[in-house]
N, C-alpha and C positions, 0 to 999 in steps of 0.2 A: 433356511431363508425365512423362518417365521418372524424374526425381528424385522427383517427387511420389509416383509409384507405389512407388518404393523406400522412401520414408519411410512410406507407408501400410502396406506389408508389414511393415516393422520394428515399427511400432506394434501391429500385429495378431498378430505371431508371436514376437517376441523374448522371452527369459526375463524374467519380471516384475522380478526383482531387478536384473538387468543393465540392463534398460530404465529402471528408476528411477534408477540411477546415471548412465546416459548423458543422460537428460533433465534430471535435477535438478542435477547438479554445475555445468554452465554457467549454468543459471537462477539457482541460489543465488549463485554467484560474481558474476554480473551485478547481482543485486539487492543483494548485500552492498556492492558498490562504490557503488551508488546511495544506499543507506542510510548508508554511510560519509560520503559527501559532504554529506548532510543533517545528520548529526551533527557533521561537521567545522566547519560554519558556526558551531554553538554553541561548539565547543571553541576555535576560533580567536578568535571574538569574546569569549568568556569570558576567555581567557588574554591576548589582545592589546589588547582594548578595555576591557571591564569587566563586572561582574556584572549591572548594570542592563540593559546592552545585550544580554547573553545572555538575560536574562529576557524582553526585548522580542522576540527571535527566537522564543523558546519560545511566547510568547503569540500571535505571528503565525502560527505553524506550522499550527494548526487551520484557519485561513482559506485557506491555500494548498491545502487539501484540496478547495476548491470546484473548482479546475482539475483536481486529481487525480481527483476524483469523476467529472467529465464524461469525462475520458480513460479511466477505468476502465469506465464505463458503455459507451462506444463500443467500447473495445478488448476487454473481456471478452465482451461480447455478440457482436461480430464474430468473435472467435476461436472462440467456442462454435459459432456457425453454420458457420464454416469447417471446423472439425475434423469435425463431423458430416457436412458435405457431402463432405469427402474420403473419409470412411468409406463413403458412399453412391455415390461417384463422380459427384457432381452438378456438372458443369462450368459450367452456367448460373449457379448461385449463386456459385461461386468467382470468376467474372469480375466480378461486381457488388460484391464486398465493399469494395474500396478506394475506388472512386468515391463510394459512399454514405458511407463514413467521412470522407473529406476534406471533403465538402460540409457534414456535420454539425459537424466540427471548426471550420471557418471561421465558421459561424453562431454557435456557442456561444462561441467565443473573443472575437468582437467584443462580444457582450453582457457577458461577464465582465470584459473589459478596461475598458469604459466604467463599469460599476457599481462595480468594484473600486477604480478610481483616483479616482472622484468621491466615494464614500462610505467611504473607508478608515477615517477616524477613528470614524465611527458604528459600523462593523462591530466595530472593536477595543474600543469602549466596552462592547459586549455581554459581553466577557470579564471586565469589572470590573478592568481593569488600572489601577494607580496612575498619577498624572499623569506621573511621571518615565518609567516604562516605556512608557506610552501614546505619549509624544512620540517616543521612539526607534522604537517599533513602527510608527508611522504612516509614518515615512521609509522603513523597510525594506520594508513590505508594498506600498506604492504602486509601488515599482520592480519588485517581483516580479510584480505584476498586469500590468505593461506587457509582460511576456513570455508572456502567456497562450497566444498562437497557437503559439509554439515548443514549450512544454511539453505542450500538449494533443495536438499532432500526433505528436511523437516517442514519447510514452508510449502513446497508443492504437495507433499503427501498430506499435510494438514488440510489443504483445500479439498482433497478427495474425501477426507473424513467428513467435512462439512457437506460435501455434495451428496453423501449418502444419508444426510439428515441427522448425523450424530454430533450435534453442535456442542453439547456439554462435554463430551469426550475430547473433541477438538480443542475446546477452551482449556481444559485441565492440562492437556499435554503441552500446549504452546505456552501456557502461563508458568509452568514449572521452571523452564529455562529462563524466562523473563525475570521472574522473581529472584532466581539465583544470580542473574547478572546485576540486579539492583543491589544485592547483598555484597557481591564480590567487588564491585566498582570501588567503593571507599576503602575496602581492605587492601586491595592490590595497589591502589594509589598511595596509601599510607606506607606500605612496605617498600615500594619501588621508587617513590619520588626522591628519597635521599640519594639514590643512585642515578638521578637524572633521567628517570624513565616514567615520568608522570603520565604522559599521554599514551605511552606504550602499555602502561598498566591497564588502562580502560579497554584497550584493544584485546589484551590477553583475557580479561574478564569476559568480554563478548564472545571470543572464540570458545572458551571453556563452556560457557552457557549453551552455545549452539551445538556443541558436541553432545551435551547431556540431552538436549531436545531431540537430536537425531537418533540417539540410542533408544529413548523412550518410544519414539515414533516407530522405529523398526520393530521393537518388541510388540507394540500394539497390533501391527499388521500380521506378525507371525503368530500371535497367541490370542488376541482378544477381538479383533474385528469380526462382527457377525455377518458381514456382507462381502467384503473385498479382501482377498489374500494376495500376497506376493507370489505369483506363480513363476512361470518360465521368464527369465529376464532377457528380453530381446526387443528390438525395435520392430513394431508391428506395422508393416507397410500399408495395411488397410485402415488401421485405427489412427495412426499418426496424422494423416492429413485432416481427419475430423478434429483431432485435438488442436492442431496448429491453426486451423481455419478460425476457430473461436479464440484460442489463446493469444493470437498475435495482437489483438486489441489490448489485452492485459499487459503484454510485453511492451507495446508502444506507450502505454500509460506510464510505465516505470522508466523506460529508456528516454522518452521525450521529456520527462520531468528532469532527467539529467541535463538534457540540452537546454531546457527552459531555465533551470537554476544556474547553469554555467553562463548563460547569456546575462542573467541578472547580476551575478558577481562581477562579470567583466565590465558591463556598463556602469555598475556602481563604482568600480575602481576608477573608471575614467572621470566620473563626476564628483566623487566624494572620498576617494582613497580608502585606506585601511579602516577608518572609523565607520564609513558607510558599509563596508563589507561585514564588519563585526555586528552592526545594527541589523542589517538584512539577514545575517546568519542567525541571530537570536530570533528575529521575527519569523523566519522560515522554519526554524526548529519548532516553534509553537504552532505555526500554520500546518506543518506536516503532522504534528501530534493531533491537532484538531480534526484532521481528516480520518484519523484512525477509527473513532466510533462510527463514522459514516461508512467507512469501509466494512466495519463489523456488521452493521445492519444490512448492508448490501449482500454480505455473505449469508446472512440468514434468509434473505429474499431468494437467493439463487436456487437452492433445492426446491423451494416451493413453486417458483415460476417454471423451472425446467421440468419437474415431475408432472405438474398439471398440463403443461403444453404437450408433453409426451403422451399424456392420457387424453388429449384433445378436449380438455375442459377450458375453452378459450374465455368464456365469461368469467370464470374464477381467476384466470390470469390477470384480466383487467381489474377486477376487484382487489386482488392482492397488491397489484402495482399501486393503486391509489392509496391503499392503507399504508404501505411502506413509504411512499413519498411523504405523506403527512407526518408519519412518525419520525422520519429522518430530518424533516424541517424543524420539528419541535426539538429534537435532540441537538440540533446545531446551536440552539439558543444558549446551551450550557457554556459554549466557548465564545459565542458572539457577544453576549452581554458583558462579561468581564473585560474582553478586549476593547470594546468601545467605551466602557466607563472608566477603566483603570489601565490604560495602555502602558504607562511608564512602569507600573508595578509588575505587569506581565513581563516586560523586557528585562527588568532588574533581577528576575529569577536567573538569568543567564549572564548578566553584565554587572560587575561590581565596581567598575571604574566610576568615580563620582561624576554625575552630570551627563554621562553618555546615554543612559537609558532615557532620561527625560528629553534629550535632544531629538530622539527618534519617535516620541509619543504621537505627535500629530500625523506623521507619515504612516505609522503603524495602524492608526485608527482608519485612515483612508484605505489602506491595503485591505483591511478586514471588513470593510463596510458592506461588501456583497457576499460574504461567506455564508450568510443565512440561506442563500439560494442554492447551495451546493448539494443539498439532499436530493433534489430532483435530478441533478446531473449523475450522481453516483447510482441511483436506482435505475435510471434510463440505460446507462452503459451496461449494468448487470442484467437488465431485462433482455437487451439484444444479445448479450453473450449467452444467456440461459436458453434463448430460443434458437441459437445457432445462426443468428443474423450478424455474422462477423463484420460485414462491410459497414453497417450502420454504427456499430460500436467503435470501429476503427475511425470513422469520420468524426465522431464526437470527440475522441481523444485528439485527433489531428487539429481540429478547430481550437481546442482549449490550449494545447501545448505549443503549437507552431503557427498555424494559419492566422489566428487572431493575435496571439500574445507577442511574438517576436517583432512584427512590424510596430506594434504599439510601444513596446519596450524601447525600441531604437528611436522612434520618431517623437514620442511625447516629451522626452527631456529637451528636445530641440525647440519645442513650441513655447513661445511666451517666456523664455528664460526659466522654465520649470526645473531644469537640471535634474538632480537626484530624485526630486519629488515625482517626476514623470515616471520613474521606474516603479515606484510604489503604486501610482495611479493605474499603470498598465495592468497590474494584477487584478485590481478591482473591476476595471472596465471590461476586461476580457470575460470575466465571469458573469457580468451583467448581460452582455451580448449573448453569451453562450446559453443562458437559461431560456431565452426565447427560441433558439434553435432546438434545444433539447425537448421542450414541451411540444413544439411543432412536429418533431420526428416521432414522438410517442403517440400523439393523436393520429398521425398518418398510419402508424403500424396497427393501432387498434381498429381503425376503419377497414383495414385489409383482412382482419380476422373474421372468419365466418361465424355464424351462430354456433354455440357449443354443440358438439356431437358427443353425446355421452357414451364413452367406450365402456366395455364390460370391466367391472372392477372385481 
């Protein structure tokens, strides 16, 4: 446990700004590579296969969040329990983490694979996809669901690696498969497109890459992890409720994104048809990618917040939160500025049909106008997850994905003849309102924390 103690000491004592850089840079780089390969699917398909097929991948994307949601639930919940256990020096809990996670991954993956492959078309029909897009999306999504076990294991286990403070190792493992996917996409498409399997080629590349990531992750926990090993594989009745109580907010963030984007595509189909779906598909692919580095910095924040909270250093938790919120806000400018200044060029990365990208530029600029506020939201959700405050994290997610967004998305297009523009505006307005709620909840939580009680280190 020498390395674990060293990591714990660093999390508890290192300068907050320096710690933020050390934890966040590898996490951000790893998550950007992952987000890049998700976005590259759309770029390669849009450029090498066609706009309809790109639209099919975009329509399919929300349903891949079923797997991502369960992985986030188990991974975030396990990482939260782990980081607080490291802070408390609770060896018993640390030893049970991975056995419980693997057992749950196997159970959920079997369920998702069967349901996803059998009811693919019915699921996609919920998004209101046109017949042409629906046919392509069905082919793509069925293959993706076949790899549920691989993606669920490597994603959830990677969060545990981050939870123990091993951010560089987590980045290298997750980046390996992502880079492989970026390499394989154009190769597979070039080989299989002449046989009418252009969109399937991208799905096969994704599955193979996820398999490689799962194998490397398994090897890490069997041979290399200094803190956490895969022990007895079983669902632990005492540990599981702790994992789920925190992880459910992460699950909801993924699953309700599915609901949110399904509503977006359906309303867009009513007001603008297939062209609007293609434009929103391209915009949402960039939007989803732009959240990846914010997700990365929040993953860097999680072990720091959880470990210090477990050690009862509450003043340091507050300081770290402020540092990470500022850093996340600055980071968001990397995407905010290009999207606002060059919206048509951003959309044209995904859409090659002449004039289509330019026609959506103004709406895309409106949609992205409040993105710069998202850093505080991501850090706030992670803060509550790290502290084990599951209810608060869940409410933030519900406000963003359901309570605020869906009524605005449905009502705004009906007001003043806004039509499809109301859908784009609903996204921006939701986030503007949410940031006020987020800041209020964080301030309230800080006021409830007692003065720091310095535990023995």
